[in-house]
N, CA, C and O atoms as a Tinker XYZ file with bonds, in Angstrom:
   236  protein
     1  N    -39.654000   -5.388000    6.773000    73     2
     2  CA   -38.412000   -5.990000    6.313000    64     1     3
     3  C    -37.384000   -4.913000    5.952000    63     2     4     5
     4  O    -36.196000   -5.048000    6.247000    81     3
     5  N    -37.851000   -3.868000    5.322000    73     3     6
     6  CA   -36.922000   -2.809000    4.924000    64     5     7
     7  C    -36.353000   -2.104000    6.157000    63     6     8     9
     8  O    -35.180000   -1.733000    6.173000    81     7
     9  N    -37.181000   -1.919000    7.186000    73     7    10
    10  CA   -36.703000   -1.273000    8.405000    64     9    11
    11  C    -35.646000   -2.106000    9.102000    63    10    12    13
    12  O    -34.752000   -1.556000    9.745000    81    11
    13  N    -35.732000   -3.419000    8.987000    73    11    14
    14  CA   -34.750000   -4.274000    9.643000    64    13    15
    15  C    -33.393000   -4.213000    8.941000    63    14    16    17
    16  O    -32.377000   -4.577000    9.532000    81    15
    17  N    -33.366000   -3.761000    7.696000    73    15    18
    18  CA   -32.104000   -3.643000    6.965000    64    17    19
    19  C    -31.474000   -2.261000    7.088000    63    18    20    21
    20  O    -30.269000   -2.111000    6.886000    81    19
    21  N    -32.266000   -1.264000    7.414000    73    19    22
    22  CA   -31.753000    0.104000    7.452000    64    21    23
    23  C    -30.696000    0.281000    8.537000    63    22    24    25
    24  O    -29.642000    0.863000    8.279000    81    23
    25  N    -30.959000   -0.204000    9.728000    73    23    26
    26  CA   -30.025000   -0.010000   10.843000    64    25    27
    27  C    -28.698000   -0.724000   10.600000    63    26    28    29
    28  O    -27.654000   -0.093000   10.764000    81    27
    29  N    -28.675000   -2.005000   10.217000    73    27    30
    30  CA   -27.374000   -2.647000    9.962000    64    29    31
    31  C    -26.608000   -2.011000    8.806000    63    30    32    33
    32  O    -25.382000   -1.905000    8.856000    81    31
    33  N    -27.321000   -1.588000    7.767000    73    31    34
    34  CA   -26.639000   -0.940000    6.646000    64    33    35
    35  C    -26.079000    0.420000    7.051000    63    34    36    37
    36  O    -25.001000    0.806000    6.600000    81    35
    37  N    -26.799000    1.144000    7.890000    73    35    38
    38  CA   -26.300000    2.428000    8.373000    64    37    39
    39  C    -25.068000    2.234000    9.247000    63    38    40    41
    40  O    -24.109000    3.000000    9.149000    81    39
    41  N    -25.088000    1.219000   10.094000    73    39    42
    42  CA   -23.930000    0.935000   10.941000    64    41    43
    43  C    -22.741000    0.520000   10.084000    63    42    44    45
    44  O    -21.614000    0.945000   10.339000    81    43
    45  N    -22.980000   -0.300000    9.079000    73    43    46
    46  CA   -21.909000   -0.728000    8.178000    64    45    47
    47  C    -21.321000    0.453000    7.407000    63    46    48    49
    48  O    -20.104000    0.551000    7.254000    81    47
    49  N    -22.180000    1.346000    6.924000    73    47    50
    50  CA   -21.699000    2.525000    6.204000    64    49    51
    51  C    -20.893000    3.438000    7.120000    63    50    52    53
    52  O    -19.855000    3.964000    6.717000    81    51
    53  N    -21.362000    3.626000    8.339000    73    51    54
    54  CA   -20.639000    4.468000    9.289000    64    53    55
    55  C    -19.292000    3.860000    9.655000    63    54    56    57
    56  O    -18.296000    4.575000    9.760000    81    55
    57  N    -19.257000    2.552000    9.849000    73    55    58
    58  CA   -17.996000    1.872000   10.163000    64    57    59
    59  C    -17.030000    1.970000    8.983000    63    58    60    61
    60  O    -15.830000    2.161000    9.181000    81    59
    61  N    -17.540000    1.842000    7.767000    73    59    62
    62  CA   -16.684000    1.942000    6.581000    64    61    63
    63  C    -16.070000    3.329000    6.462000    63    62    64    65
    64  O    -14.879000    3.464000    6.183000    81    63
    65  N    -16.875000    4.347000    6.671000    73    63    66
    66  CA   -16.347000    5.711000    6.587000    64    65    67
    67  C    -15.345000    5.994000    7.697000    63    66    68    69
    68  O    -14.354000    6.692000    7.484000    81    67
    69  N    -15.603000    5.459000    8.863000    73    67    70
    70  CA   -14.684000    5.659000    9.983000    64    69    71
    71  C    -13.342000    4.999000    9.709000    63    70    72    73
    72  O    -12.291000    5.599000    9.938000    81    71
    73  N    -13.378000    3.759000    9.216000    73    71    74
    74  CA   -12.134000    3.057000    8.927000    64    73    75
    75  C    -11.400000    3.651000    7.733000    63    74    76    77
    76  O    -10.171000    3.601000    7.681000    81    75
    77  N    -12.129000    4.212000    6.774000    73    75    78
    78  CA   -11.491000    4.825000    5.613000    64    77    79
    79  C    -10.723000    6.082000    6.016000    63    78    80    81
    80  O     -9.760000    6.459000    5.348000    81    79
    81  N    -11.138000    6.726000    7.090000    73    79    82
    82  CA   -10.472000    7.932000    7.545000    64    81    83
    83  C     -9.242000    7.664000    8.391000    63    82    84    85
    84  O     -8.489000    8.587000    8.702000    81    83
    85  N     -9.031000    6.423000    8.762000    73    83    86
    86  CA    -7.868000    6.091000    9.595000    64    85    87
    87  C     -6.596000    6.115000    8.749000    63    86    88    89
    88  O     -6.648000    5.914000    7.536000    81    87
    89  N     -5.498000    6.352000    9.371000    73    87    90
    90  CA    -4.228000    6.352000    8.669000    64    89    91
    91  C     -3.266000    7.313000    9.320000    63    90    92    93
    92  O     -3.552000    7.901000   10.363000    81    91
    93  N     -2.122000    7.463000    8.686000    73    91    94
    94  CA    -1.122000    8.390000    9.212000    64    93    95
    95  C     -1.520000    9.806000    8.885000    63    94    96    97
    96  O     -1.867000   10.125000    7.748000    81    95
    97  N     -1.467000   10.641000    9.880000    73    95    98
    98  CA    -1.784000   12.047000    9.670000    64    97    99
    99  C     -0.479000   12.829000    9.623000    63    98   100   101
   100  O      0.495000   12.470000   10.284000    81    99
   101  N     -0.468000   13.863000    8.864000    73    99   102
   102  CA     0.699000   14.725000    8.809000    64   101   103
   103  C      1.160000   14.932000    7.382000    63   102   104   105
   104  O      0.494000   14.528000    6.428000    81   103
   105  N      2.307000   15.566000    7.255000    73   103   106
   106  CA     2.849000   15.867000    5.939000    64   105   107
   107  C      3.362000   14.607000    5.266000    63   106   108   109
   108  O      3.624000   13.597000    5.919000    81   107
   109  N      3.502000   14.683000    3.955000    73   107   110
   110  CA     4.083000   13.586000    3.199000    64   109   111
   111  C      5.560000   13.449000    3.552000    63   110   112   113
   112  O      6.215000   14.435000    3.891000    81   111
   113  N      6.074000   12.247000    3.473000    73   111   114
   114  CA     7.485000   12.024000    3.756000    64   113   115
   115  C      8.323000   12.538000    2.590000    63   114   116   117
   116  O      7.960000   12.370000    1.425000    81   115
   117  N      9.428000   13.157000    2.917000    73   115   118
   118  CA    10.334000   13.617000    1.880000    64   117   119
   119  C     11.200000   12.443000    1.435000    63   118   120   121
   120  O     11.491000   11.559000    2.239000    81   119
   121  N     11.616000   12.417000    0.174000    73   119   122
   122  CA    12.469000   11.323000   -0.280000    64   121   123
   123  C     13.812000   11.350000    0.421000    63   122   124   125
   124  O     14.310000   12.416000    0.783000    81   123
   125  N     14.402000   10.171000    0.615000    73   123   126
   126  CA    15.668000   10.071000    1.320000    64   125   127
   127  C     16.846000   10.545000    0.495000    63   126   128   129
   128  O     17.832000   11.032000    1.048000    81   127
   129  N     16.761000   10.409000   -0.824000    73   127   130
   130  CA    17.852000   10.835000   -1.700000    64   129   131
   131  C     17.328000   11.872000   -2.685000    63   130   132   133
   132  O     16.157000   11.823000   -3.062000    81   131
   133  N     18.164000   12.797000   -3.103000    73   131   134
   134  CA    17.732000   13.798000   -4.079000    64   133   135
   135  C     17.352000   13.156000   -5.409000    63   134   136   137
   136  O     17.825000   12.070000   -5.745000    81   135
   137  N     16.504000   13.830000   -6.149000    73   135   138
   138  CA    16.026000   13.305000   -7.430000    64   137   139
   139  C     17.178000   13.103000   -8.400000    63   138   140   141
   140  O     17.174000   12.143000   -9.172000    81   139
   141  N     18.148000   13.979000   -8.374000    73   139   142
   142  CA    19.285000   13.843000   -9.288000    64   141   143
   143  C     20.032000   12.536000   -9.032000    63   142   144   145
   144  O     20.507000   11.902000   -9.975000    81   143
   145  N     20.140000   12.131000   -7.779000    73   143   146
   146  CA    20.814000   10.874000   -7.465000    64   145   147
   147  C     19.945000    9.673000   -7.786000    63   146   148   149
   148  O     20.467000    8.612000   -8.129000    81   147
   149  N     18.635000    9.814000   -7.685000    73   147   150
   150  CA    17.735000    8.707000   -7.999000    64   149   151
   151  C     17.762000    8.373000   -9.482000    63   150   152   153
   152  O     17.649000    7.207000   -9.860000    81   151
   153  N     17.911000    9.383000  -10.319000    73   151   154
   154  CA    17.880000    9.194000  -11.763000    64   153   155
   155  C     19.267000    8.987000  -12.360000    63   154   156   157
   156  O     19.420000    9.021000  -13.581000    81   155
   157  N     20.266000    8.777000  -11.533000    73   155   158
   158  CA    21.632000    8.627000  -12.007000    64   157   159
   159  C     21.779000    7.282000  -12.714000    63   158   160   161
   160  O     21.775000    6.235000  -12.067000    81   159
   161  N     21.907000    7.310000  -14.029000    73   159   162
   162  CA    21.993000    6.082000  -14.815000    64   161   163
   163  C     23.407000    5.510000  -14.816000    63   162   164   165
   164  O     23.594000    4.339000  -15.147000    81   163
   165  N     24.401000    6.312000  -14.452000    73   163   166
   166  CA    25.775000    5.814000  -14.494000    64   165   167
   167  C     26.040000    4.811000  -13.365000    63   166   168   169
   168  O     26.943000    3.981000  -13.472000    81   167
   169  N     25.273000    4.885000  -12.312000    73   167   170
   170  CA    25.463000    3.974000  -11.192000    64   169   171
   171  C     24.640000    2.711000  -11.449000    63   170   172   173
   172  O     23.418000    2.780000  -11.574000    81   171
   173  N     25.297000    1.580000  -11.525000    73   171   174
   174  CA    24.606000    0.321000  -11.786000    64   173   175
   175  C     24.682000   -0.558000  -10.547000    63   174   176   177
   176  O     25.697000   -0.600000   -9.851000    81   175
   177  N     23.596000   -1.251000  -10.292000    73   175   178
   178  CA    23.538000   -2.131000   -9.130000    64   177   179
   179  C     24.274000   -3.430000   -9.431000    63   178   180   181
   180  O     24.330000   -3.876000  -10.577000    81   179
   181  N     24.825000   -4.017000   -8.406000    73   179   182
   182  CA    25.516000   -5.296000   -8.565000    64   181   183
   183  C     24.479000   -6.376000   -8.881000    63   182   184   185
   184  O     23.377000   -6.347000   -8.334000    81   183
   185  N     24.817000   -7.322000   -9.751000    73   183   186
   186  CA    23.860000   -8.373000  -10.079000    64   185   187
   187  C     23.547000   -9.227000   -8.850000    63   186   188   189
   188  O     24.421000   -9.511000   -8.031000    81   187
   189  N     22.307000   -9.619000   -8.745000    73   187   190
   190  CA    21.853000  -10.403000   -7.612000    64   189   191
   191  C     21.794000  -11.868000   -8.014000    63   190   192   193
   192  O     21.290000  -12.215000   -9.082000    81   191
   193  N     22.315000  -12.717000   -7.145000    73   191   194
   194  CA    22.318000  -14.147000   -7.422000    64   193   195
   195  C     20.887000  -14.675000   -7.408000    63   194   196   197
   196  O     20.121000  -14.382000   -6.491000    81   195
   197  N     20.530000  -15.456000   -8.432000    73   195   198
   198  CA    19.192000  -16.022000   -8.529000    64   197   199
   199  C     19.119000  -17.275000   -7.677000    63   198   200   201
   200  O     19.786000  -18.274000   -7.947000    81   199
   201  N     18.288000  -17.199000   -6.635000    73   199   202
   202  CA    18.118000  -18.357000   -5.749000    64   201   203
   203  C     16.760000  -18.973000   -6.008000    63   202   204   205
   204  O     15.778000  -18.245000   -6.148000    81   203
   205  N     16.675000  -20.281000   -6.075000    73   203   206
   206  CA    15.368000  -20.908000   -6.294000    64   205   207
   207  C     14.466000  -20.751000   -5.071000    63   206   208   209
   208  O     14.935000  -20.681000   -3.935000    81   207
   209  N     13.165000  -20.697000   -5.334000    73   207   210
   210  CA    12.169000  -20.554000   -4.295000    64   209   211
   211  C     11.172000  -21.707000   -4.418000    63   210   212   213
   212  O     10.995000  -22.262000   -5.503000    81   211
   213  N     10.537000  -22.057000   -3.335000    73   211   214
   214  CA     9.641000  -23.218000   -3.303000    64   213   215
   215  C      8.511000  -23.096000   -4.324000    63   214   216   217
   216  O      8.134000  -24.091000   -4.943000    81   215
   217  N      7.970000  -21.904000   -4.509000    73   215   218
   218  CA     6.824000  -21.726000   -5.391000    64   217   219
   219  C      7.198000  -21.423000   -6.841000    63   218   220   221
   220  O      6.306000  -21.161000   -7.648000    81   219
   221  N      8.472000  -21.449000   -7.200000    73   219   222
   222  CA     8.893000  -21.165000   -8.575000    64   221   223
   223  C      8.215000  -22.063000   -9.607000    63   222   224   225
   224  O      7.833000  -21.555000  -10.661000    81   223
   225  N      8.044000  -23.349000   -9.375000    73   223   226
   226  CA     7.391000  -24.179000  -10.399000    64   225   227
   227  C      5.957000  -23.740000  -10.710000    63   226   228   229
   228  O      5.460000  -24.013000  -11.802000    81   227
   229  N      5.286000  -23.070000   -9.779000    73   227   230
   230  CA     3.924000  -22.618000  -10.035000    64   229   231
   231  C      3.877000  -21.450000  -10.987000    63   230   232   233
   232  O      2.875000  -21.241000  -11.671000    81   231
   233  N      4.961000  -20.678000  -11.038000    73   231   234
   234  CA     4.983000  -19.517000  -11.913000    64   233   235
   235  C      5.338000  -19.963000  -13.293000    63   234   236
   236  O      5.416000  -19.141000  -14.207000    81   235
């Protein structure tokens, strides 16, 4: 019984490690705007109109 579980568990572990290694390779993306502009508190965003959504009553 134990031998019948070893092969599927080994295949599952190998598949998990293989999929965990997938992804974008290369350097990290640089931010689009400088940090000084990101932290600029003087610039305020325009207020956004609140629109109702179908699932609002559930929240």
